[in-house]
C-alpha positions in Angstrom: 135.9 88.4 100.6 139.6 87.5 101.5 139.8 83.7 103.0 141.1 84.8 106.2 137.6 87.2 106.9 135.4 85.8 109.6 132.3 86.0 107.7 133.6 83.2 105.6 133.8 80.4 109.4 131.2 78.1 109.3 130.4 78.6 112.9 128.7 82.3 111.6 126.4 80.9 109.2 122.8 81.3 110.6 119.6 79.7 108.9 116.7 82.0 108.0 113.5 80.3 108.1 110.6 82.1 106.6 108.1 84.5 109.0 104.8 83.3 108.7 104.0 87.0 109.1 105.6 87.6 106.1 104.1 85.6 103.5 100.5 86.7 104.9 101.9 90.4 103.8 103.0 88.6 100.4 100.0 87.2 100.1 97.6 90.1 101.0 99.8 92.1 98.7 99.9 89.4 95.8 95.4 89.5 96.2 95.5 93.6 96.2 98.2 93.9 93.1 95.5 91.3 91.1 92.2 92.9 92.3 94.0 96.2 90.6 95.0 94.6 87.9 91.1 93.2 87.3 89.8 96.4 88.8 87.8 99.5 87.2 89.6 101.4 85.0 90.8 104.3 86.7 92.3 101.8 89.4 94.2 100.2 86.5 95.3 103.8 85.1 96.6 104.4 88.6 98.4 101.7 88.7 100.1 101.8 85.3 100.6 105.2 85.6 102.6 105.3 88.9 104.7 102.2 88.1 105.6 103.6 84.9 106.9 106.8 86.3 108.1 105.3 90.0 105.7 107.8 92.2 106.2 111.5 91.9 102.7 112.1 90.3 100.2 114.3 92.0 96.3 114.2 92.0 96.2 117.0 89.5 98.9 115.0 87.2 97.1 111.7 87.4 93.5 113.2 86.6 95.0 115.1 83.3 96.9 111.7 82.6 93.4 109.1 83.4 90.6 111.9 82.0 89.2 111.4 85.2 88.0 114.1 87.5 90.7 114.5 90.4 87.6 114.1 92.8 87.6 110.6 91.3 91.3 110.0 91.4 90.8 111.2 95.1 88.7 108.6 96.1 90.5 105.9 94.5 94.5 106.8 96.1 92.0 107.6 100.1 90.1 104.5 99.6 90.5 101.0 99.9 92.8 101.3 96.3 95.2 103.6 98.5 96.9 101.4 100.7 98.8 100.0 97.4 100.1 103.3 97.2 102.7 105.2 99.3 102.1 109.1 99.7 105.5 110.6 100.4 106.4 114.6 100.6 107.4 116.6 97.1 110.4 117.4 96.0 109.5 119.1 93.1 111.3 122.4 93.1 110.3 124.7 90.1 112.3 128.0 91.0 115.0 126.4 90.5 114.9 125.2 86.8 115.0 122.1 85.1 116.9 119.5 86.3 119.8 118.3 83.5 
């Protein structure tokens, strides 16, 4: 920023303090991650696959990749562990061909 910019004025600086709510959410997220890392093999596999793929895998994709039956994948994703994973609408459009 240029020297004359308003954001360089000392009066605009505000101190932010940690939010107790945010700290609680962080602690719960870390606890859930540890639980998944030491959980059932399917939970560990799903965590690894979805992290590596950065999302974008369907239930059938995950079943094929893990070797677990689809019902087991859905049980994990719809159960307590499911709150760790985010669902989103598919953007895949096979009729448009592969992306280049």
